[in-house]
C-alpha positions in Angstrom: -67.2 44.6 26.7 -67.9 48.1 25.6 -66.6 49.6 22.5 -63.8 52.0 23.2 -63.7 55.3 21.5 -60.4 56.0 19.7 -59.3 59.5 20.3 -56.9 61.4 18.1 -54.3 61.1 20.9 -54.6 57.3 20.9 -54.3 57.2 17.1 -51.3 59.6 17.3 -49.6 57.4 19.9 -50.1 54.2 17.8 -48.8 56.0 14.7 -45.8 57.1 16.6 -45.1 53.5 17.8 -45.4 52.2 14.3 -43.1 54.9 13.0 -40.5 54.1 15.8 -40.7 50.3 15.0 -40.3 51.0 11.3 -37.4 53.4 11.9 -35.7 50.8 14.1 -36.1 48.1 11.5 -34.5 50.4 8.9 -31.6 51.2 11.2 -31.1 47.5 11.9 -31.2 46.6 8.2 -28.7 49.3 7.4 -26.3 48.1 10.1 -26.7 44.6 8.9 -26.0 45.6 5.3 -22.9 47.6 6.4 -21.6 44.6 8.4 -22.1 42.3 5.4 -20.3 44.7 3.1 -17.4 44.8 5.6 -17.3 41.0 5.7 -17.3 40.8 1.9 -14.5 43.3 1.8 -12.4 41.4 4.3 -13.0 38.1 2.5 -11.9 39.7 -0.8 -8.7 41.1 0.7 -7.9 37.7 2.2 -8.6 35.9 -1.1 -6.3 38.4 -2.9 -3.5 37.9 -0.3 -3.8 34.1 -0.6 -3.7 34.4 -4.4 -0.5 36.4 -4.2 1.1 33.9 -1.9 0.1 31.0 -4.3 1.5 32.9 -7.3 4.8 33.5 -5.5 5.0 29.9 -4.4 4.4 28.7 -7.9 7.0 31.0 -9.3 9.5 29.7 -6.7 10.0 33.1 -5.1 9.9 33.6 -1.4 6.6 34.8 -0.1 6.4 38.6 0.3 7.0 39.7 3.9 7.6 36.1 4.9 10.8 36.9 6.8 8.9 39.5 8.8 6.1 37.2 9.5 8.5 34.4 10.7 10.3 36.8 13.0 7.0 38.0 14.4 5.8 34.5 14.9 9.0 33.5 16.7 8.7 36.6 19.0 5.0 35.9 19.7 5.8 32.2 20.5 8.6 33.2 22.8 6.3 35.6 24.7 3.6 33.0 25.0 5.9 30.3 26.2 7.7 32.8 28.5 11.1 32.1 27.0 12.2 35.7 27.2 11.9 35.7 31.0 14.2 34.1 33.4 13.0 30.8 34.8 11.3 31.3 38.2 12.9 29.8 41.2 11.7 26.3 42.1 11.7 26.9 45.8 12.3 29.7 48.2 16.0 29.7 49.1 16.8 28.4 52.6 18.2 30.7 55.2 20.3 27.9 56.8 23.9 27.7 56.0 24.7 24.9 53.6 26.1 21.7 55.1 29.5 20.6 53.9 30.9 17.1 54.0 33.5 16.5 56.6 37.1 16.4 55.3 37.3 12.7 56.0 34.7 12.0 53.3 36.3 14.3 50.8 37.5 12.4 47.8 40.6 14.6 47.3 41.9 14.2 50.9 
């Protein structure tokens, strides 16, 4: 193997690659920190909401917005179960006329 002469163009290309990698790592770290901060914020909001619900329950008061939540849950459940739609037909209706029992078999005759 022969020794390769490093030109300034090669050195510049390597330095640019290092810079790009470093910049990408910094962007990734920043995005990760931002996502972690959002998760912490959401967790804190949920904990605060649960604390309010617990305090209301201990005080014997109805939970705030509970009626709205119940109505929304009932509506969502009805949508998921298909209760707000008419029941689908079991079979395709027949085109034949319906047969009727002869008058001799009629109980009222």
